[in-house]
N, C-alpha and C positions, 0 to 999 in steps of 0.2 A: 543422562540415559546411558546405558551400556548395551552393547550388542555382543552376544556370545555365540560361539560355535558349539552347539550342543552335542555334536557327534564327531568323533575323530575321523580324519581322512576326508571330510567334506570341505568343499571350497569355502572361502571366507565370506563375511558379510558384504564386503565391497563387491565381490563377484555377483552376489545375489542381487544387490541393488542395481548394479550396472546391467545385469542381464534382464532385470525387470524393465528398466527404462528402454533398453533396446527392443525387447519383445513388445512393449506397449506402443512404441512409436513406429515400429516397422509396418509398412504396408504389406498385406498378404499377397503372395504370388498367386496368380490365377492359372492353375494347371489342372491337368486331368485328375490330380489327387484331391481336388476339392470335395469329392464324394466321401473322403475319409470321415468316419463318424467323429463329431466334435469339431472338425475343422471349419473355420468361418472365412469364406472368401470375402473380398472387399464389398462392404455395404450389402451383404446378402441378408442381413438381419436388420430390423429397425434400429436406428441410432439410439442408444440408451439415454435416459434423462441426463441433461447437462448438470454441472455442479456449480454451487455458489462459492463464495470466497472462503467458506469454512470447510470445503471438501465434501459436502453432502449435496444431494439433489436440491436444486433451488434456482433462484434468480441471480442476484449478485450478493448482497448481504443477507437477504431474506430467504428462508427455506420454502420449499414447495411440499406438497403431499405425496409426490411421486416416490416410488420405490425402485431401486435398481434391479436388474435381472438377478435371479437367485444365484448366489455364489460370486457375484461381481466384486472385484477388488479394484479400488480406485486410488489415485494419487492426484491431489490438487495443489498447485503452487500458485500463489497470488500475491500481488503487491499493489498498494495504493497509499498515498499520503503518509509515508513512514511506517505503514503496517505491512509486514511480510508474514505469510502463513504457509505452512505445509500441512496438509491434512491427508490421512489415510482412512479410507472407509471400506468396510467389508459387509456385504449383504449376507449375513449368516443364515437367515431364514427368509422365506418369501415376504414375511410380514415384520421382520426385525433387522435393523442394521446398527452397527456401532462404528465410532470414529475415534481416532487419536489425532491430536493436532499439536503442532509446535509453532508458536508465534513469536515474532520479534518486533518491538515497537521502538522506533528511534525517537530520541529527545523526550522520552516520557519522564526521565529523571526520578524514577522510583528506586529506593534502596541504594542509591549511590551509583547506579549503572547508567551510562549514557544511552544504552539500548536495553530495554526490559524484555526478558524472555519468559514465556509462559507455556506450560504444558496443560493439556486438557483432554478429557474424554467426553464424547457425546453419545447419545442413544436415541433411536427413532423407532416408534411402534405404530404400525398401520392399524387404524381403528375400523376403517371402512374402505373396501376396494372400489375403485371407480367402475361404474356401470354405464349402461347406455344413456341413462338420464341423470344419474346421481354422480356427484364428484367423489373423488377419493379423499379420505380424511386421515391425517397422521398427527400423532402426539410426539413431541420431541423434548428431550432434556439436553441442554447445552452446557458444557463445563460443569457436569454434575458431581465430579469427584476430583476437582483440581483446586487451585487457589480461589476460584470463584470470580476471577477477573472478567471472564467472558460469560458468566453464568446467565442463563435465561431459559424459559420454558415457553412452549407454544402449542397451539392447536391450529392446524392449517388445512385448507381444502383446495383441491386443484381439479379442474375439469378441462378436458381437451376436446377440440372440435376440428374436423377436417376443413381445409380451405382449398381453393383452386390451386392447381399446379402452377409453378412459376419457375422461370429460368431453365426450362428444359428438363425438369425433374420427371421421373417416371412414376412417382408416387404422389398422392395429394399432399399439400402442405398441412401443417398442424399448428393450431393456435391453442395455447394453454393459458387459462385464467386462474390466478391464485389469489386467495384471500385468507387472512388468518388473524389471530389475536395472540399477543405475546406479553410475557412478564420478564422481570429482570432487565437486562439490556434491551430486550425487544419490547419493553413497555415504557421506555424512558422518553420517547418523543410523542407528543399528542395524546397523553394519557387520558382515558375516558373515565377512570375511576380506580378503585383499589379493592383488593380482596384481603385486606389486613396488612399488618406491618411486616415488612421484609427486612430481616437483619442485613446490615450493610457489609460490604466486602471489607475484611480486616487485613490490611497489608502486613506482610512479614509473617503470617501464620505458616505452619508447616504444610497446609494444604493436604490434598489426597483423601480427605474424609467426605462421605456423602453429606451433602448440604440439605438434609431432609426439611429443615425448618424454613428454607427459602422457596421450595418448589411451589409454583403457582400462587405465590404470596406477593403482596405489594401492588403498585400501580400496573395497570394493563393498558395496552394500546393496540390499534388495528394496523395491519400492514397488508400489502398486496402488490400485484403486478401482472404483467403480460409477457409471454414468450411466444414468438412466431417463428416457426421453421418452415420457410417456403419450399425447401427441398432437403435432401439428406446432408447437404454441405453447410448451409448457412442458417444462422439463428439470430434473432433480434430480440432484445430484452428491454423492459422498462419496469421500474418498481418504485413504490413509495415505502421508504424505510422508517421503522418505528424505533431505531437505535439512535439515540441522541449523541453518542460518543462523549459522554460527560467528562470522563477522566482525560481523554485525549484532546478535547477541544476547550474545556473550561478549567479543569484543574491544571492541565499542562497545555502546551501549544504545539502538539504533534502536527495538526493540520487545521485549516479553517473550514468550518462547516457552514455553507450558505443556504443549502436547500436539502430537503428530505428525499429528493428525486434522484434516481440513478438511471443511466442509460448505457446499453452495451450492444456490441455485435460480436458474434462468435463464428468460427470457421472450423468445420470438421476436416482436419488435414488428412487423417487416416481413420480406419475403423476404430482405432484405439486412442487417437490423439486429437485433442480439440484446443484451439487457441482463441483467446478473447481479448478485446480492448474495450475500455469503459470510461465514461465520464461520471465521476462520483461526487455526490454532495455539493454540486455546484462549484467545485474548486479544484478537484484532483483528477488525474488520469490514472487508470488502473489497468493491469494486465493479468492474465491467467494462462497457465498451462495445465490442461486436464488430461490425464491418461487413465484408461480403463482396460482391464483384462478380466477374462473369465476362465476359471480352470477348465471348463468344458470346451473352450475354444482356443487351442494352442496356436502359437504363431506359425508353427510348421506342422503339416500333417504327419501323423505317425506312418513311417515307411520301413517296417522291419524287412529283413531279407525274406523272400518268398519261401515258405516251408515246402519241403518235398512232399509229394502226394502220398496218401495212404495206398499201399499196394494190396489190392484185394486177394484173398486166397482163392484157389480154384475150388469148385464144388466138390464135396467128399466123394460123390458118386463118379465124378469124372477122373479124379486123381486120388484114389484111396491110399496109395503109397505115400503121398505127401502128408497125409493126416495121421500116419503111423506114430505111435508113442514109443516105439522101440528106442529112439534116440536118448530118451531120458535115463535109460539104464546103462548107457555107455560111460566108461570112465572118462573123467575130464570134460563132460558135456557142459557143465556150468562154466568152467574156465574158458572153454572155446567160445561160448556165446558171449561171455564178458569181453573177450578180446575183439570180437566182431562188433559188439555194441558200443564200446568205448569211443572209437573214432567217429561213429555216427553221432554220438552225443556231443563230442568235442566240436564238431562242425556246427552244431546248434548253440554253442556257448554253454554247454552243460558238462559237468565232470562226474563220471561214474565213481561212486564210492563203494557200492557193494551190489551184488546180483545173486538172487536165489531163484532157481527154476525147478518146476515140476512138469509132469506130462501135460497138464492143462492150465497151469498158472505160473506167473513169474512176478517177483517183487524186485523193484529197482530202487536203490537209495542213491541220490545224486545231489550235487551242489549246483545251484543256479548262479552263474557268473555273468549273465548278460541281461536278464529281463527284470524290469521293475515289478512286474506282475507274476506271481507264482502260477496263475492260471495259464499264462503264456508259456512258461517253462514246462508245465505239466503237459500241455498240448504237444509241444515239440518232442518231449520225451516219449509220449505215447506213440507218435508217428514213427520215431526211430525204432521203438520196440516192434512195431508192426512190420517194419522192413527186415528185421533180423530174426525174430523169434520163429521157431518151427510152427507150422500151421495148426498143430494140436493145442497150442497155448492160446486159450480163449480169454483168460482173465489177467488183466494188468493191474498191479498194485504199485502205485508211484508215490515215493516218499522223499520229499525234499529234506535236506540235512544242512544244518549250520553248525560248524565246529563239532561235528560228530553227534549233534543233538537232533534226533528225528522229530520233525515238527507235526506232521499229519500224514495220513494215508488216503490217497484218492484211488478208489477202485472202480474200474470200468471194464466193459466187455469189448473185446476186439471187433466183434461183429457189429457193434453199434458204431464204432469208428468207421468201418467200411460202408455201412448203410447210410450214415448221416452226413458224410463229408460235404456233399453237394446239396443238402437239404436247405430249403429257404429259411427254416427255423433251426438250423443245426446246433447252435449254442444252447438254446433252451431245451431242445429235444435231448441233447446229450446229458445236460445237467439233470434232467428228470430221471435218468436211468443210471446215474453215477452216485456212488456212496463215498462219503467223507467221514473218516473216523480217526481215532488215535492210532499212531503208528505201531505201538507195541514193541516188544523186544525183537532184535534181529534174529531171523531163523538160523538154526544150527548149520544148515547146509549152504549158507551164503558164502560166496567167494568175493573177497575184497579186491579192489583194484591194486595193482602193483605200482610201486614207485611214487605213491602220493606223499609219503613222508620219508625223511624230513623235507620240508618245503620252504623255500626262501623267496621273498619278493621285496621290491622297493619302488619308490616313486619320488619325484620332485615336483612340487606344485607351488605356485605363488600363493601368498596369503595377504590379507588385510586385517588389521585389528583396530577398529574405530572406537572412539569415545566421544559421545555427543553430550550437549547441553551443559557444558561448563559455561557459566555466565560470562566469563572473560573471553572465551573462544569456543563457540558452540560446536565446532567440528574439529576434532583431532583425529589423526590417523597414523598408524604404523604400517609399513609394507615390507615384504621380504619374501623369503623362500622357506618352505618346509621340506626336509628330507626325511621320509618315513621308511622304516624297514620292518618287515613282518617275518616271523619264523614260526613254523608249525612243526615241532619235533615229533609229535605223535597225535593220534586222533583225540580231539577235544582240548588239546593244549595250544595256546597261542601266546607268542611273545612279540611285543610291539615297542618300538622306540621312535620318537620323532625329535629331530634336531632342527631348531628354528634359527634362521639367520635374518635379523632385522637389517634392512638396507637403508631405510629412511623413515622419518616420522617425528611426531611431536607429542605423543601421548605422555611422555615423561614430564612434560611441562604442565600437566594438569594440576588442578587445585589439590592441596593436601587434605587428608581426611580430618573432619571435625567430629567424628562419631564418638559417643560416650560408651558404645558397646565395643567388644573386642573387634579389631579391624580385620574381619574375615574376608571382606571383599573390597573395601574402599581404599586400599593401598595400591590400586592399579597403576598409578603413576610411578610408584617405587619399583614395581616389577617390570616396568618398561624402560629402565635405565640401561639395560645391557643388550649388546648386539647379538651374541651367540648364546643360546639357551637350550636346555633340554625341556621340551614341552611336555613329554611324558616318556616313561620307560617302565613297562609293567609286564607281568606274566599273568595269564588268566586260564582258568579251567572251567569248562562248561560240560554238563552232562544231564541225562534224564535220571531224576532221583526216584521215580516211580510212576505209576499211572497218573497222567495229567499233571505231573510235577516236573519242574525244570529248575536247575540249580547252577550257581556261578560262584567262583571264588576269584578275586583279583587282588594282586599285591604289587606294590611298587610306587613309582611316581605317577599318580593317577591323572593329574592335570597340572597346569602351570603353577598353582598356588598350594597344592596339597599332595602328600604322599601317605601311604599307609596300607591298610588291609580292608577289603570290602567283601562281604558275603551276601548272597541273595537267594531266595527260594520263591518260586512262583507256581501257584495252582491255576491252571487254565485248561479246562476241558475243551476239546476241539470244537464241539457243537454248542458251547455255552457262550452267551454274551457277557458273562461275568468272569472276572479274574481277580484273584487275591494274591498279594505278595508281601514279603517282609525282607527288609534290607538293613544290615548293620555295618557300620564303618568305624574303624578307629584310625584317625588321621592326625598328622602333624603338619603344621604350616611350613612350607618350604622357604628356604632363604631367598632373598630378593634376586640374587643372581641366577637362580633356577639351574644350578648345577647339581651337586650332590649333598649340599648342606641343608639343615633344618633350623627353624627358629624355635623359641621356647614354647609356643602355643600348641597344645594338642587337645583333642576333644573326641568323645565317643558320641556318635550321631547315628541316627537311623530312623526308619519310617515303616509303618504298616500302610499298605496301599490297596485301594479297591478301584477296579476299572470296569466300566459298564458301557457296552455298545448299544446304541439305539438304532432305529431305522434311518435311512437316507444319509448314512455316514457320520452321524453324530456320536461323539465319544466323550464320556465324562470320567473324571479321575479325581480321587481324593488321596492325599498323602498326609498322614498324621504321625507326629513324632517329635524328635529333637533335632534342632538345626545347628549350624556351625558355631554360632555365637552362644550356644548353650540354651537358647530359648526354645520353648515348647509351643506347639500349635499345629495348624493344618494348612495345606495348600489345596485349593479347589481349582480345577482346570476343566475347560470345555473346549473341544475341538471339532472341526468339520473336516472329514477326510473324504476326498472325492475318489471316484472309481479309478482315476489315473494316478493316484498317489499324492496329488496336490493337497496340502494340509494347511489350515489356518485355525488358530485358536487363541484363547486368552486365559489368564490365571490370576489369582490373588492369594495372598498368604496372610493369615491372622495368627499372631502368637501372643505370648504373655508379656511382650515388650510394649510399653506404652507408646502412644504417638509422640510424646515429648522426647522419650529416649531414642525412638527410632529415628527421629529427625525429619528433614524435608521429605514429604510424600506420605508420612504417617504409617503406611504399611506397604509391603512389597506387592507389586502387581506388574502386569505387562502383557504383551501380545507376542505371538510366535507364528512362524510359518515355515513350511518346508515344501520345496518345489522339485519334482523329479527332473533330472537333467534331460531325460527324453522329451519332456514337455517343450523345452527350448529347441532341441536339435532335431526332433522327429525320428530319432534312432533309438533302439533299445539300450537301456543302461540301468544298472542297479544303483547308481549314485543319485544323490539328491543334494540340493543346496538349501540351507536353512539358517534361521537366525531367531534370536529372542531379543525383543526390544523392551527395555524398562524406561519409564519416564525419569527415574532417578535410581542410581545404584547406591543402596545402603547395606548395612550389615545384618539387619534383622531378617529372619525367614529365609536364609540362604542354605542351599544344599551343596554337597560335593558333586562335581561333575564326573561321575564314574563312567568310563567307557564300557560299552557292551551291555547295558541294562537289558533285561530279558524280554520285557513285554513287547517292545517293538519288533524284535526278532521273531517271536512266537506268533503274534497276532497275524502277521502278514501271510502266513500259510494255513490259517485256520478257516473254518467253514464260512464265516461271515465275509471275510476278505475275498476268499475264492469265489463265492457266489456273486459278490458285487462286481468282480472283474472277469466273470466267466466268459464273456463275449470274446476275450482275447485267447481262449483256448484253441481257436482255429487260425490264429494269426501267426 
């Protein structure tokens, strides 16, 4: 597996995982801020379903029919009898969840390794939601696209019942009864019959392909169990397992299985952390650590600095002179208002780019330097304008700008701001009378801010560069410091350079590539041999190419492995859920020392892309074209973007490279997530931490990691994103 930093300037994957564990295990402070929307005080909500040893809702080894709360993200770490597992599960929809799992089995003696490591994906689909009298029913596919070592399918039903309170609990206890039928591993003990022949697991295969011919085929068996939670803290489990652990106990001697019954006790240490201890299969002791978080429930309540109030204008009949429009004809009126408005915006974390004013309207173009939500920034900018603009200015046109690229125009009336500030439904009421449209060209009478260019900035941040799933050493890590410098010589121009200093690590000791394709990504260990490197050094130009059109040109050392020229154009109407883009890159592979040299390999690569936004934050993307190894194909991605910017998604790539030539994994696939820093800290920030996790890094289906791709920049300030986050306009 590889973990990538997809965006320059964001903290590294180690910080992501460390922050996740800290956030998931921390107890929430009980303060007056508990009323903050989305904030979850200790045990304020029902404890979510507990996890099994595979990281999904269940008993111990067996699954249950329960679904996690919508959007829940879980990590389960378990061990018993030589079996260690780490599972990540995301409840992508109320009725659908997906899991990625990494397992290590000691003394299995497969393929010459003393510890056998396996990667797998699971998916669960709710068929029937639990009701007052009926159980919930779920269908699951386990290890459906891996080597097949853990493959199994199941249909399972679970019904819960309230029980008397116990141990001082304030809520009734809960007894959950689970029964199911399983195939594959889950049909290997006490089989009742068969639904045809099931192809056997073939050791040494490349894996990664969907095992259609195995699903719900072969012997099947019953499983079941009980879970009793007498209160919000404790849980007791008992199960009958239909997994005979044939390979682990009969082909090998990983552990000795004496009984199909398992027993366990669990303790909810914090609202996000659960611990468990178990007696497994009549011979082994097991333990688990379960952590759960939900994007809607941050570990810290959002606490931005309080905005200054809207200052209402006096009634025209009481102060007619205040409403006079004579000021608009005075020389230098626009510059004077600009100079008054700029410090008001700066105090709110916003930077004035340009201001154009008329007797009854004003247009502000500004940079957002503080808020993850553009709705938040627009609300602050509107309040600042209400404090500065003459009383006759009724209409505000607010245009966020990124590298001199106007993203959208939000038009609202000043009188609505004044009337709705303390309304109980202020956000929705203001949205109903607000227009969101394309920004259009800058007015001729606009006065630009002085002293914005040239602009220079720098930062020093720690980084981690991990490499996982090397069979000889599953975890490798480099750590060090990144020194980044940015220079903006003129509007729309950006120059960036990042110098990386590795302090310690062992990625350079990773296994050498055995790829038959050009080594476009699998020489990571060779790039990790050097201490001081140039991570990137490039110049970029962004601009509006026309109505609904955005353009970018980037040249230089684009990333650690490639340098060259990249161009992109994006069509994205402000009010459309659809966007279309084209990108072309000519790149050459950089020298391993990542200084100024290049290797012999070069390639022309590029893609046509389509993006489509659905309701509830779902976003689909297709990229079709040529990849770094010269292969042709398409990448399909699906993401869930929450109102606060928390993002989780998955992707897969199919190209004209065969599974045999691709190698282990058969085709490229992975999961990705991005978490706003404000979610951790409870303070406004434009930064986020993110990572992409691949079960195996190969050379097929690989793209250049070009900094500053357009869609993410543009979408954040368009109608759908603004509407989803509009509640923050008053914060």
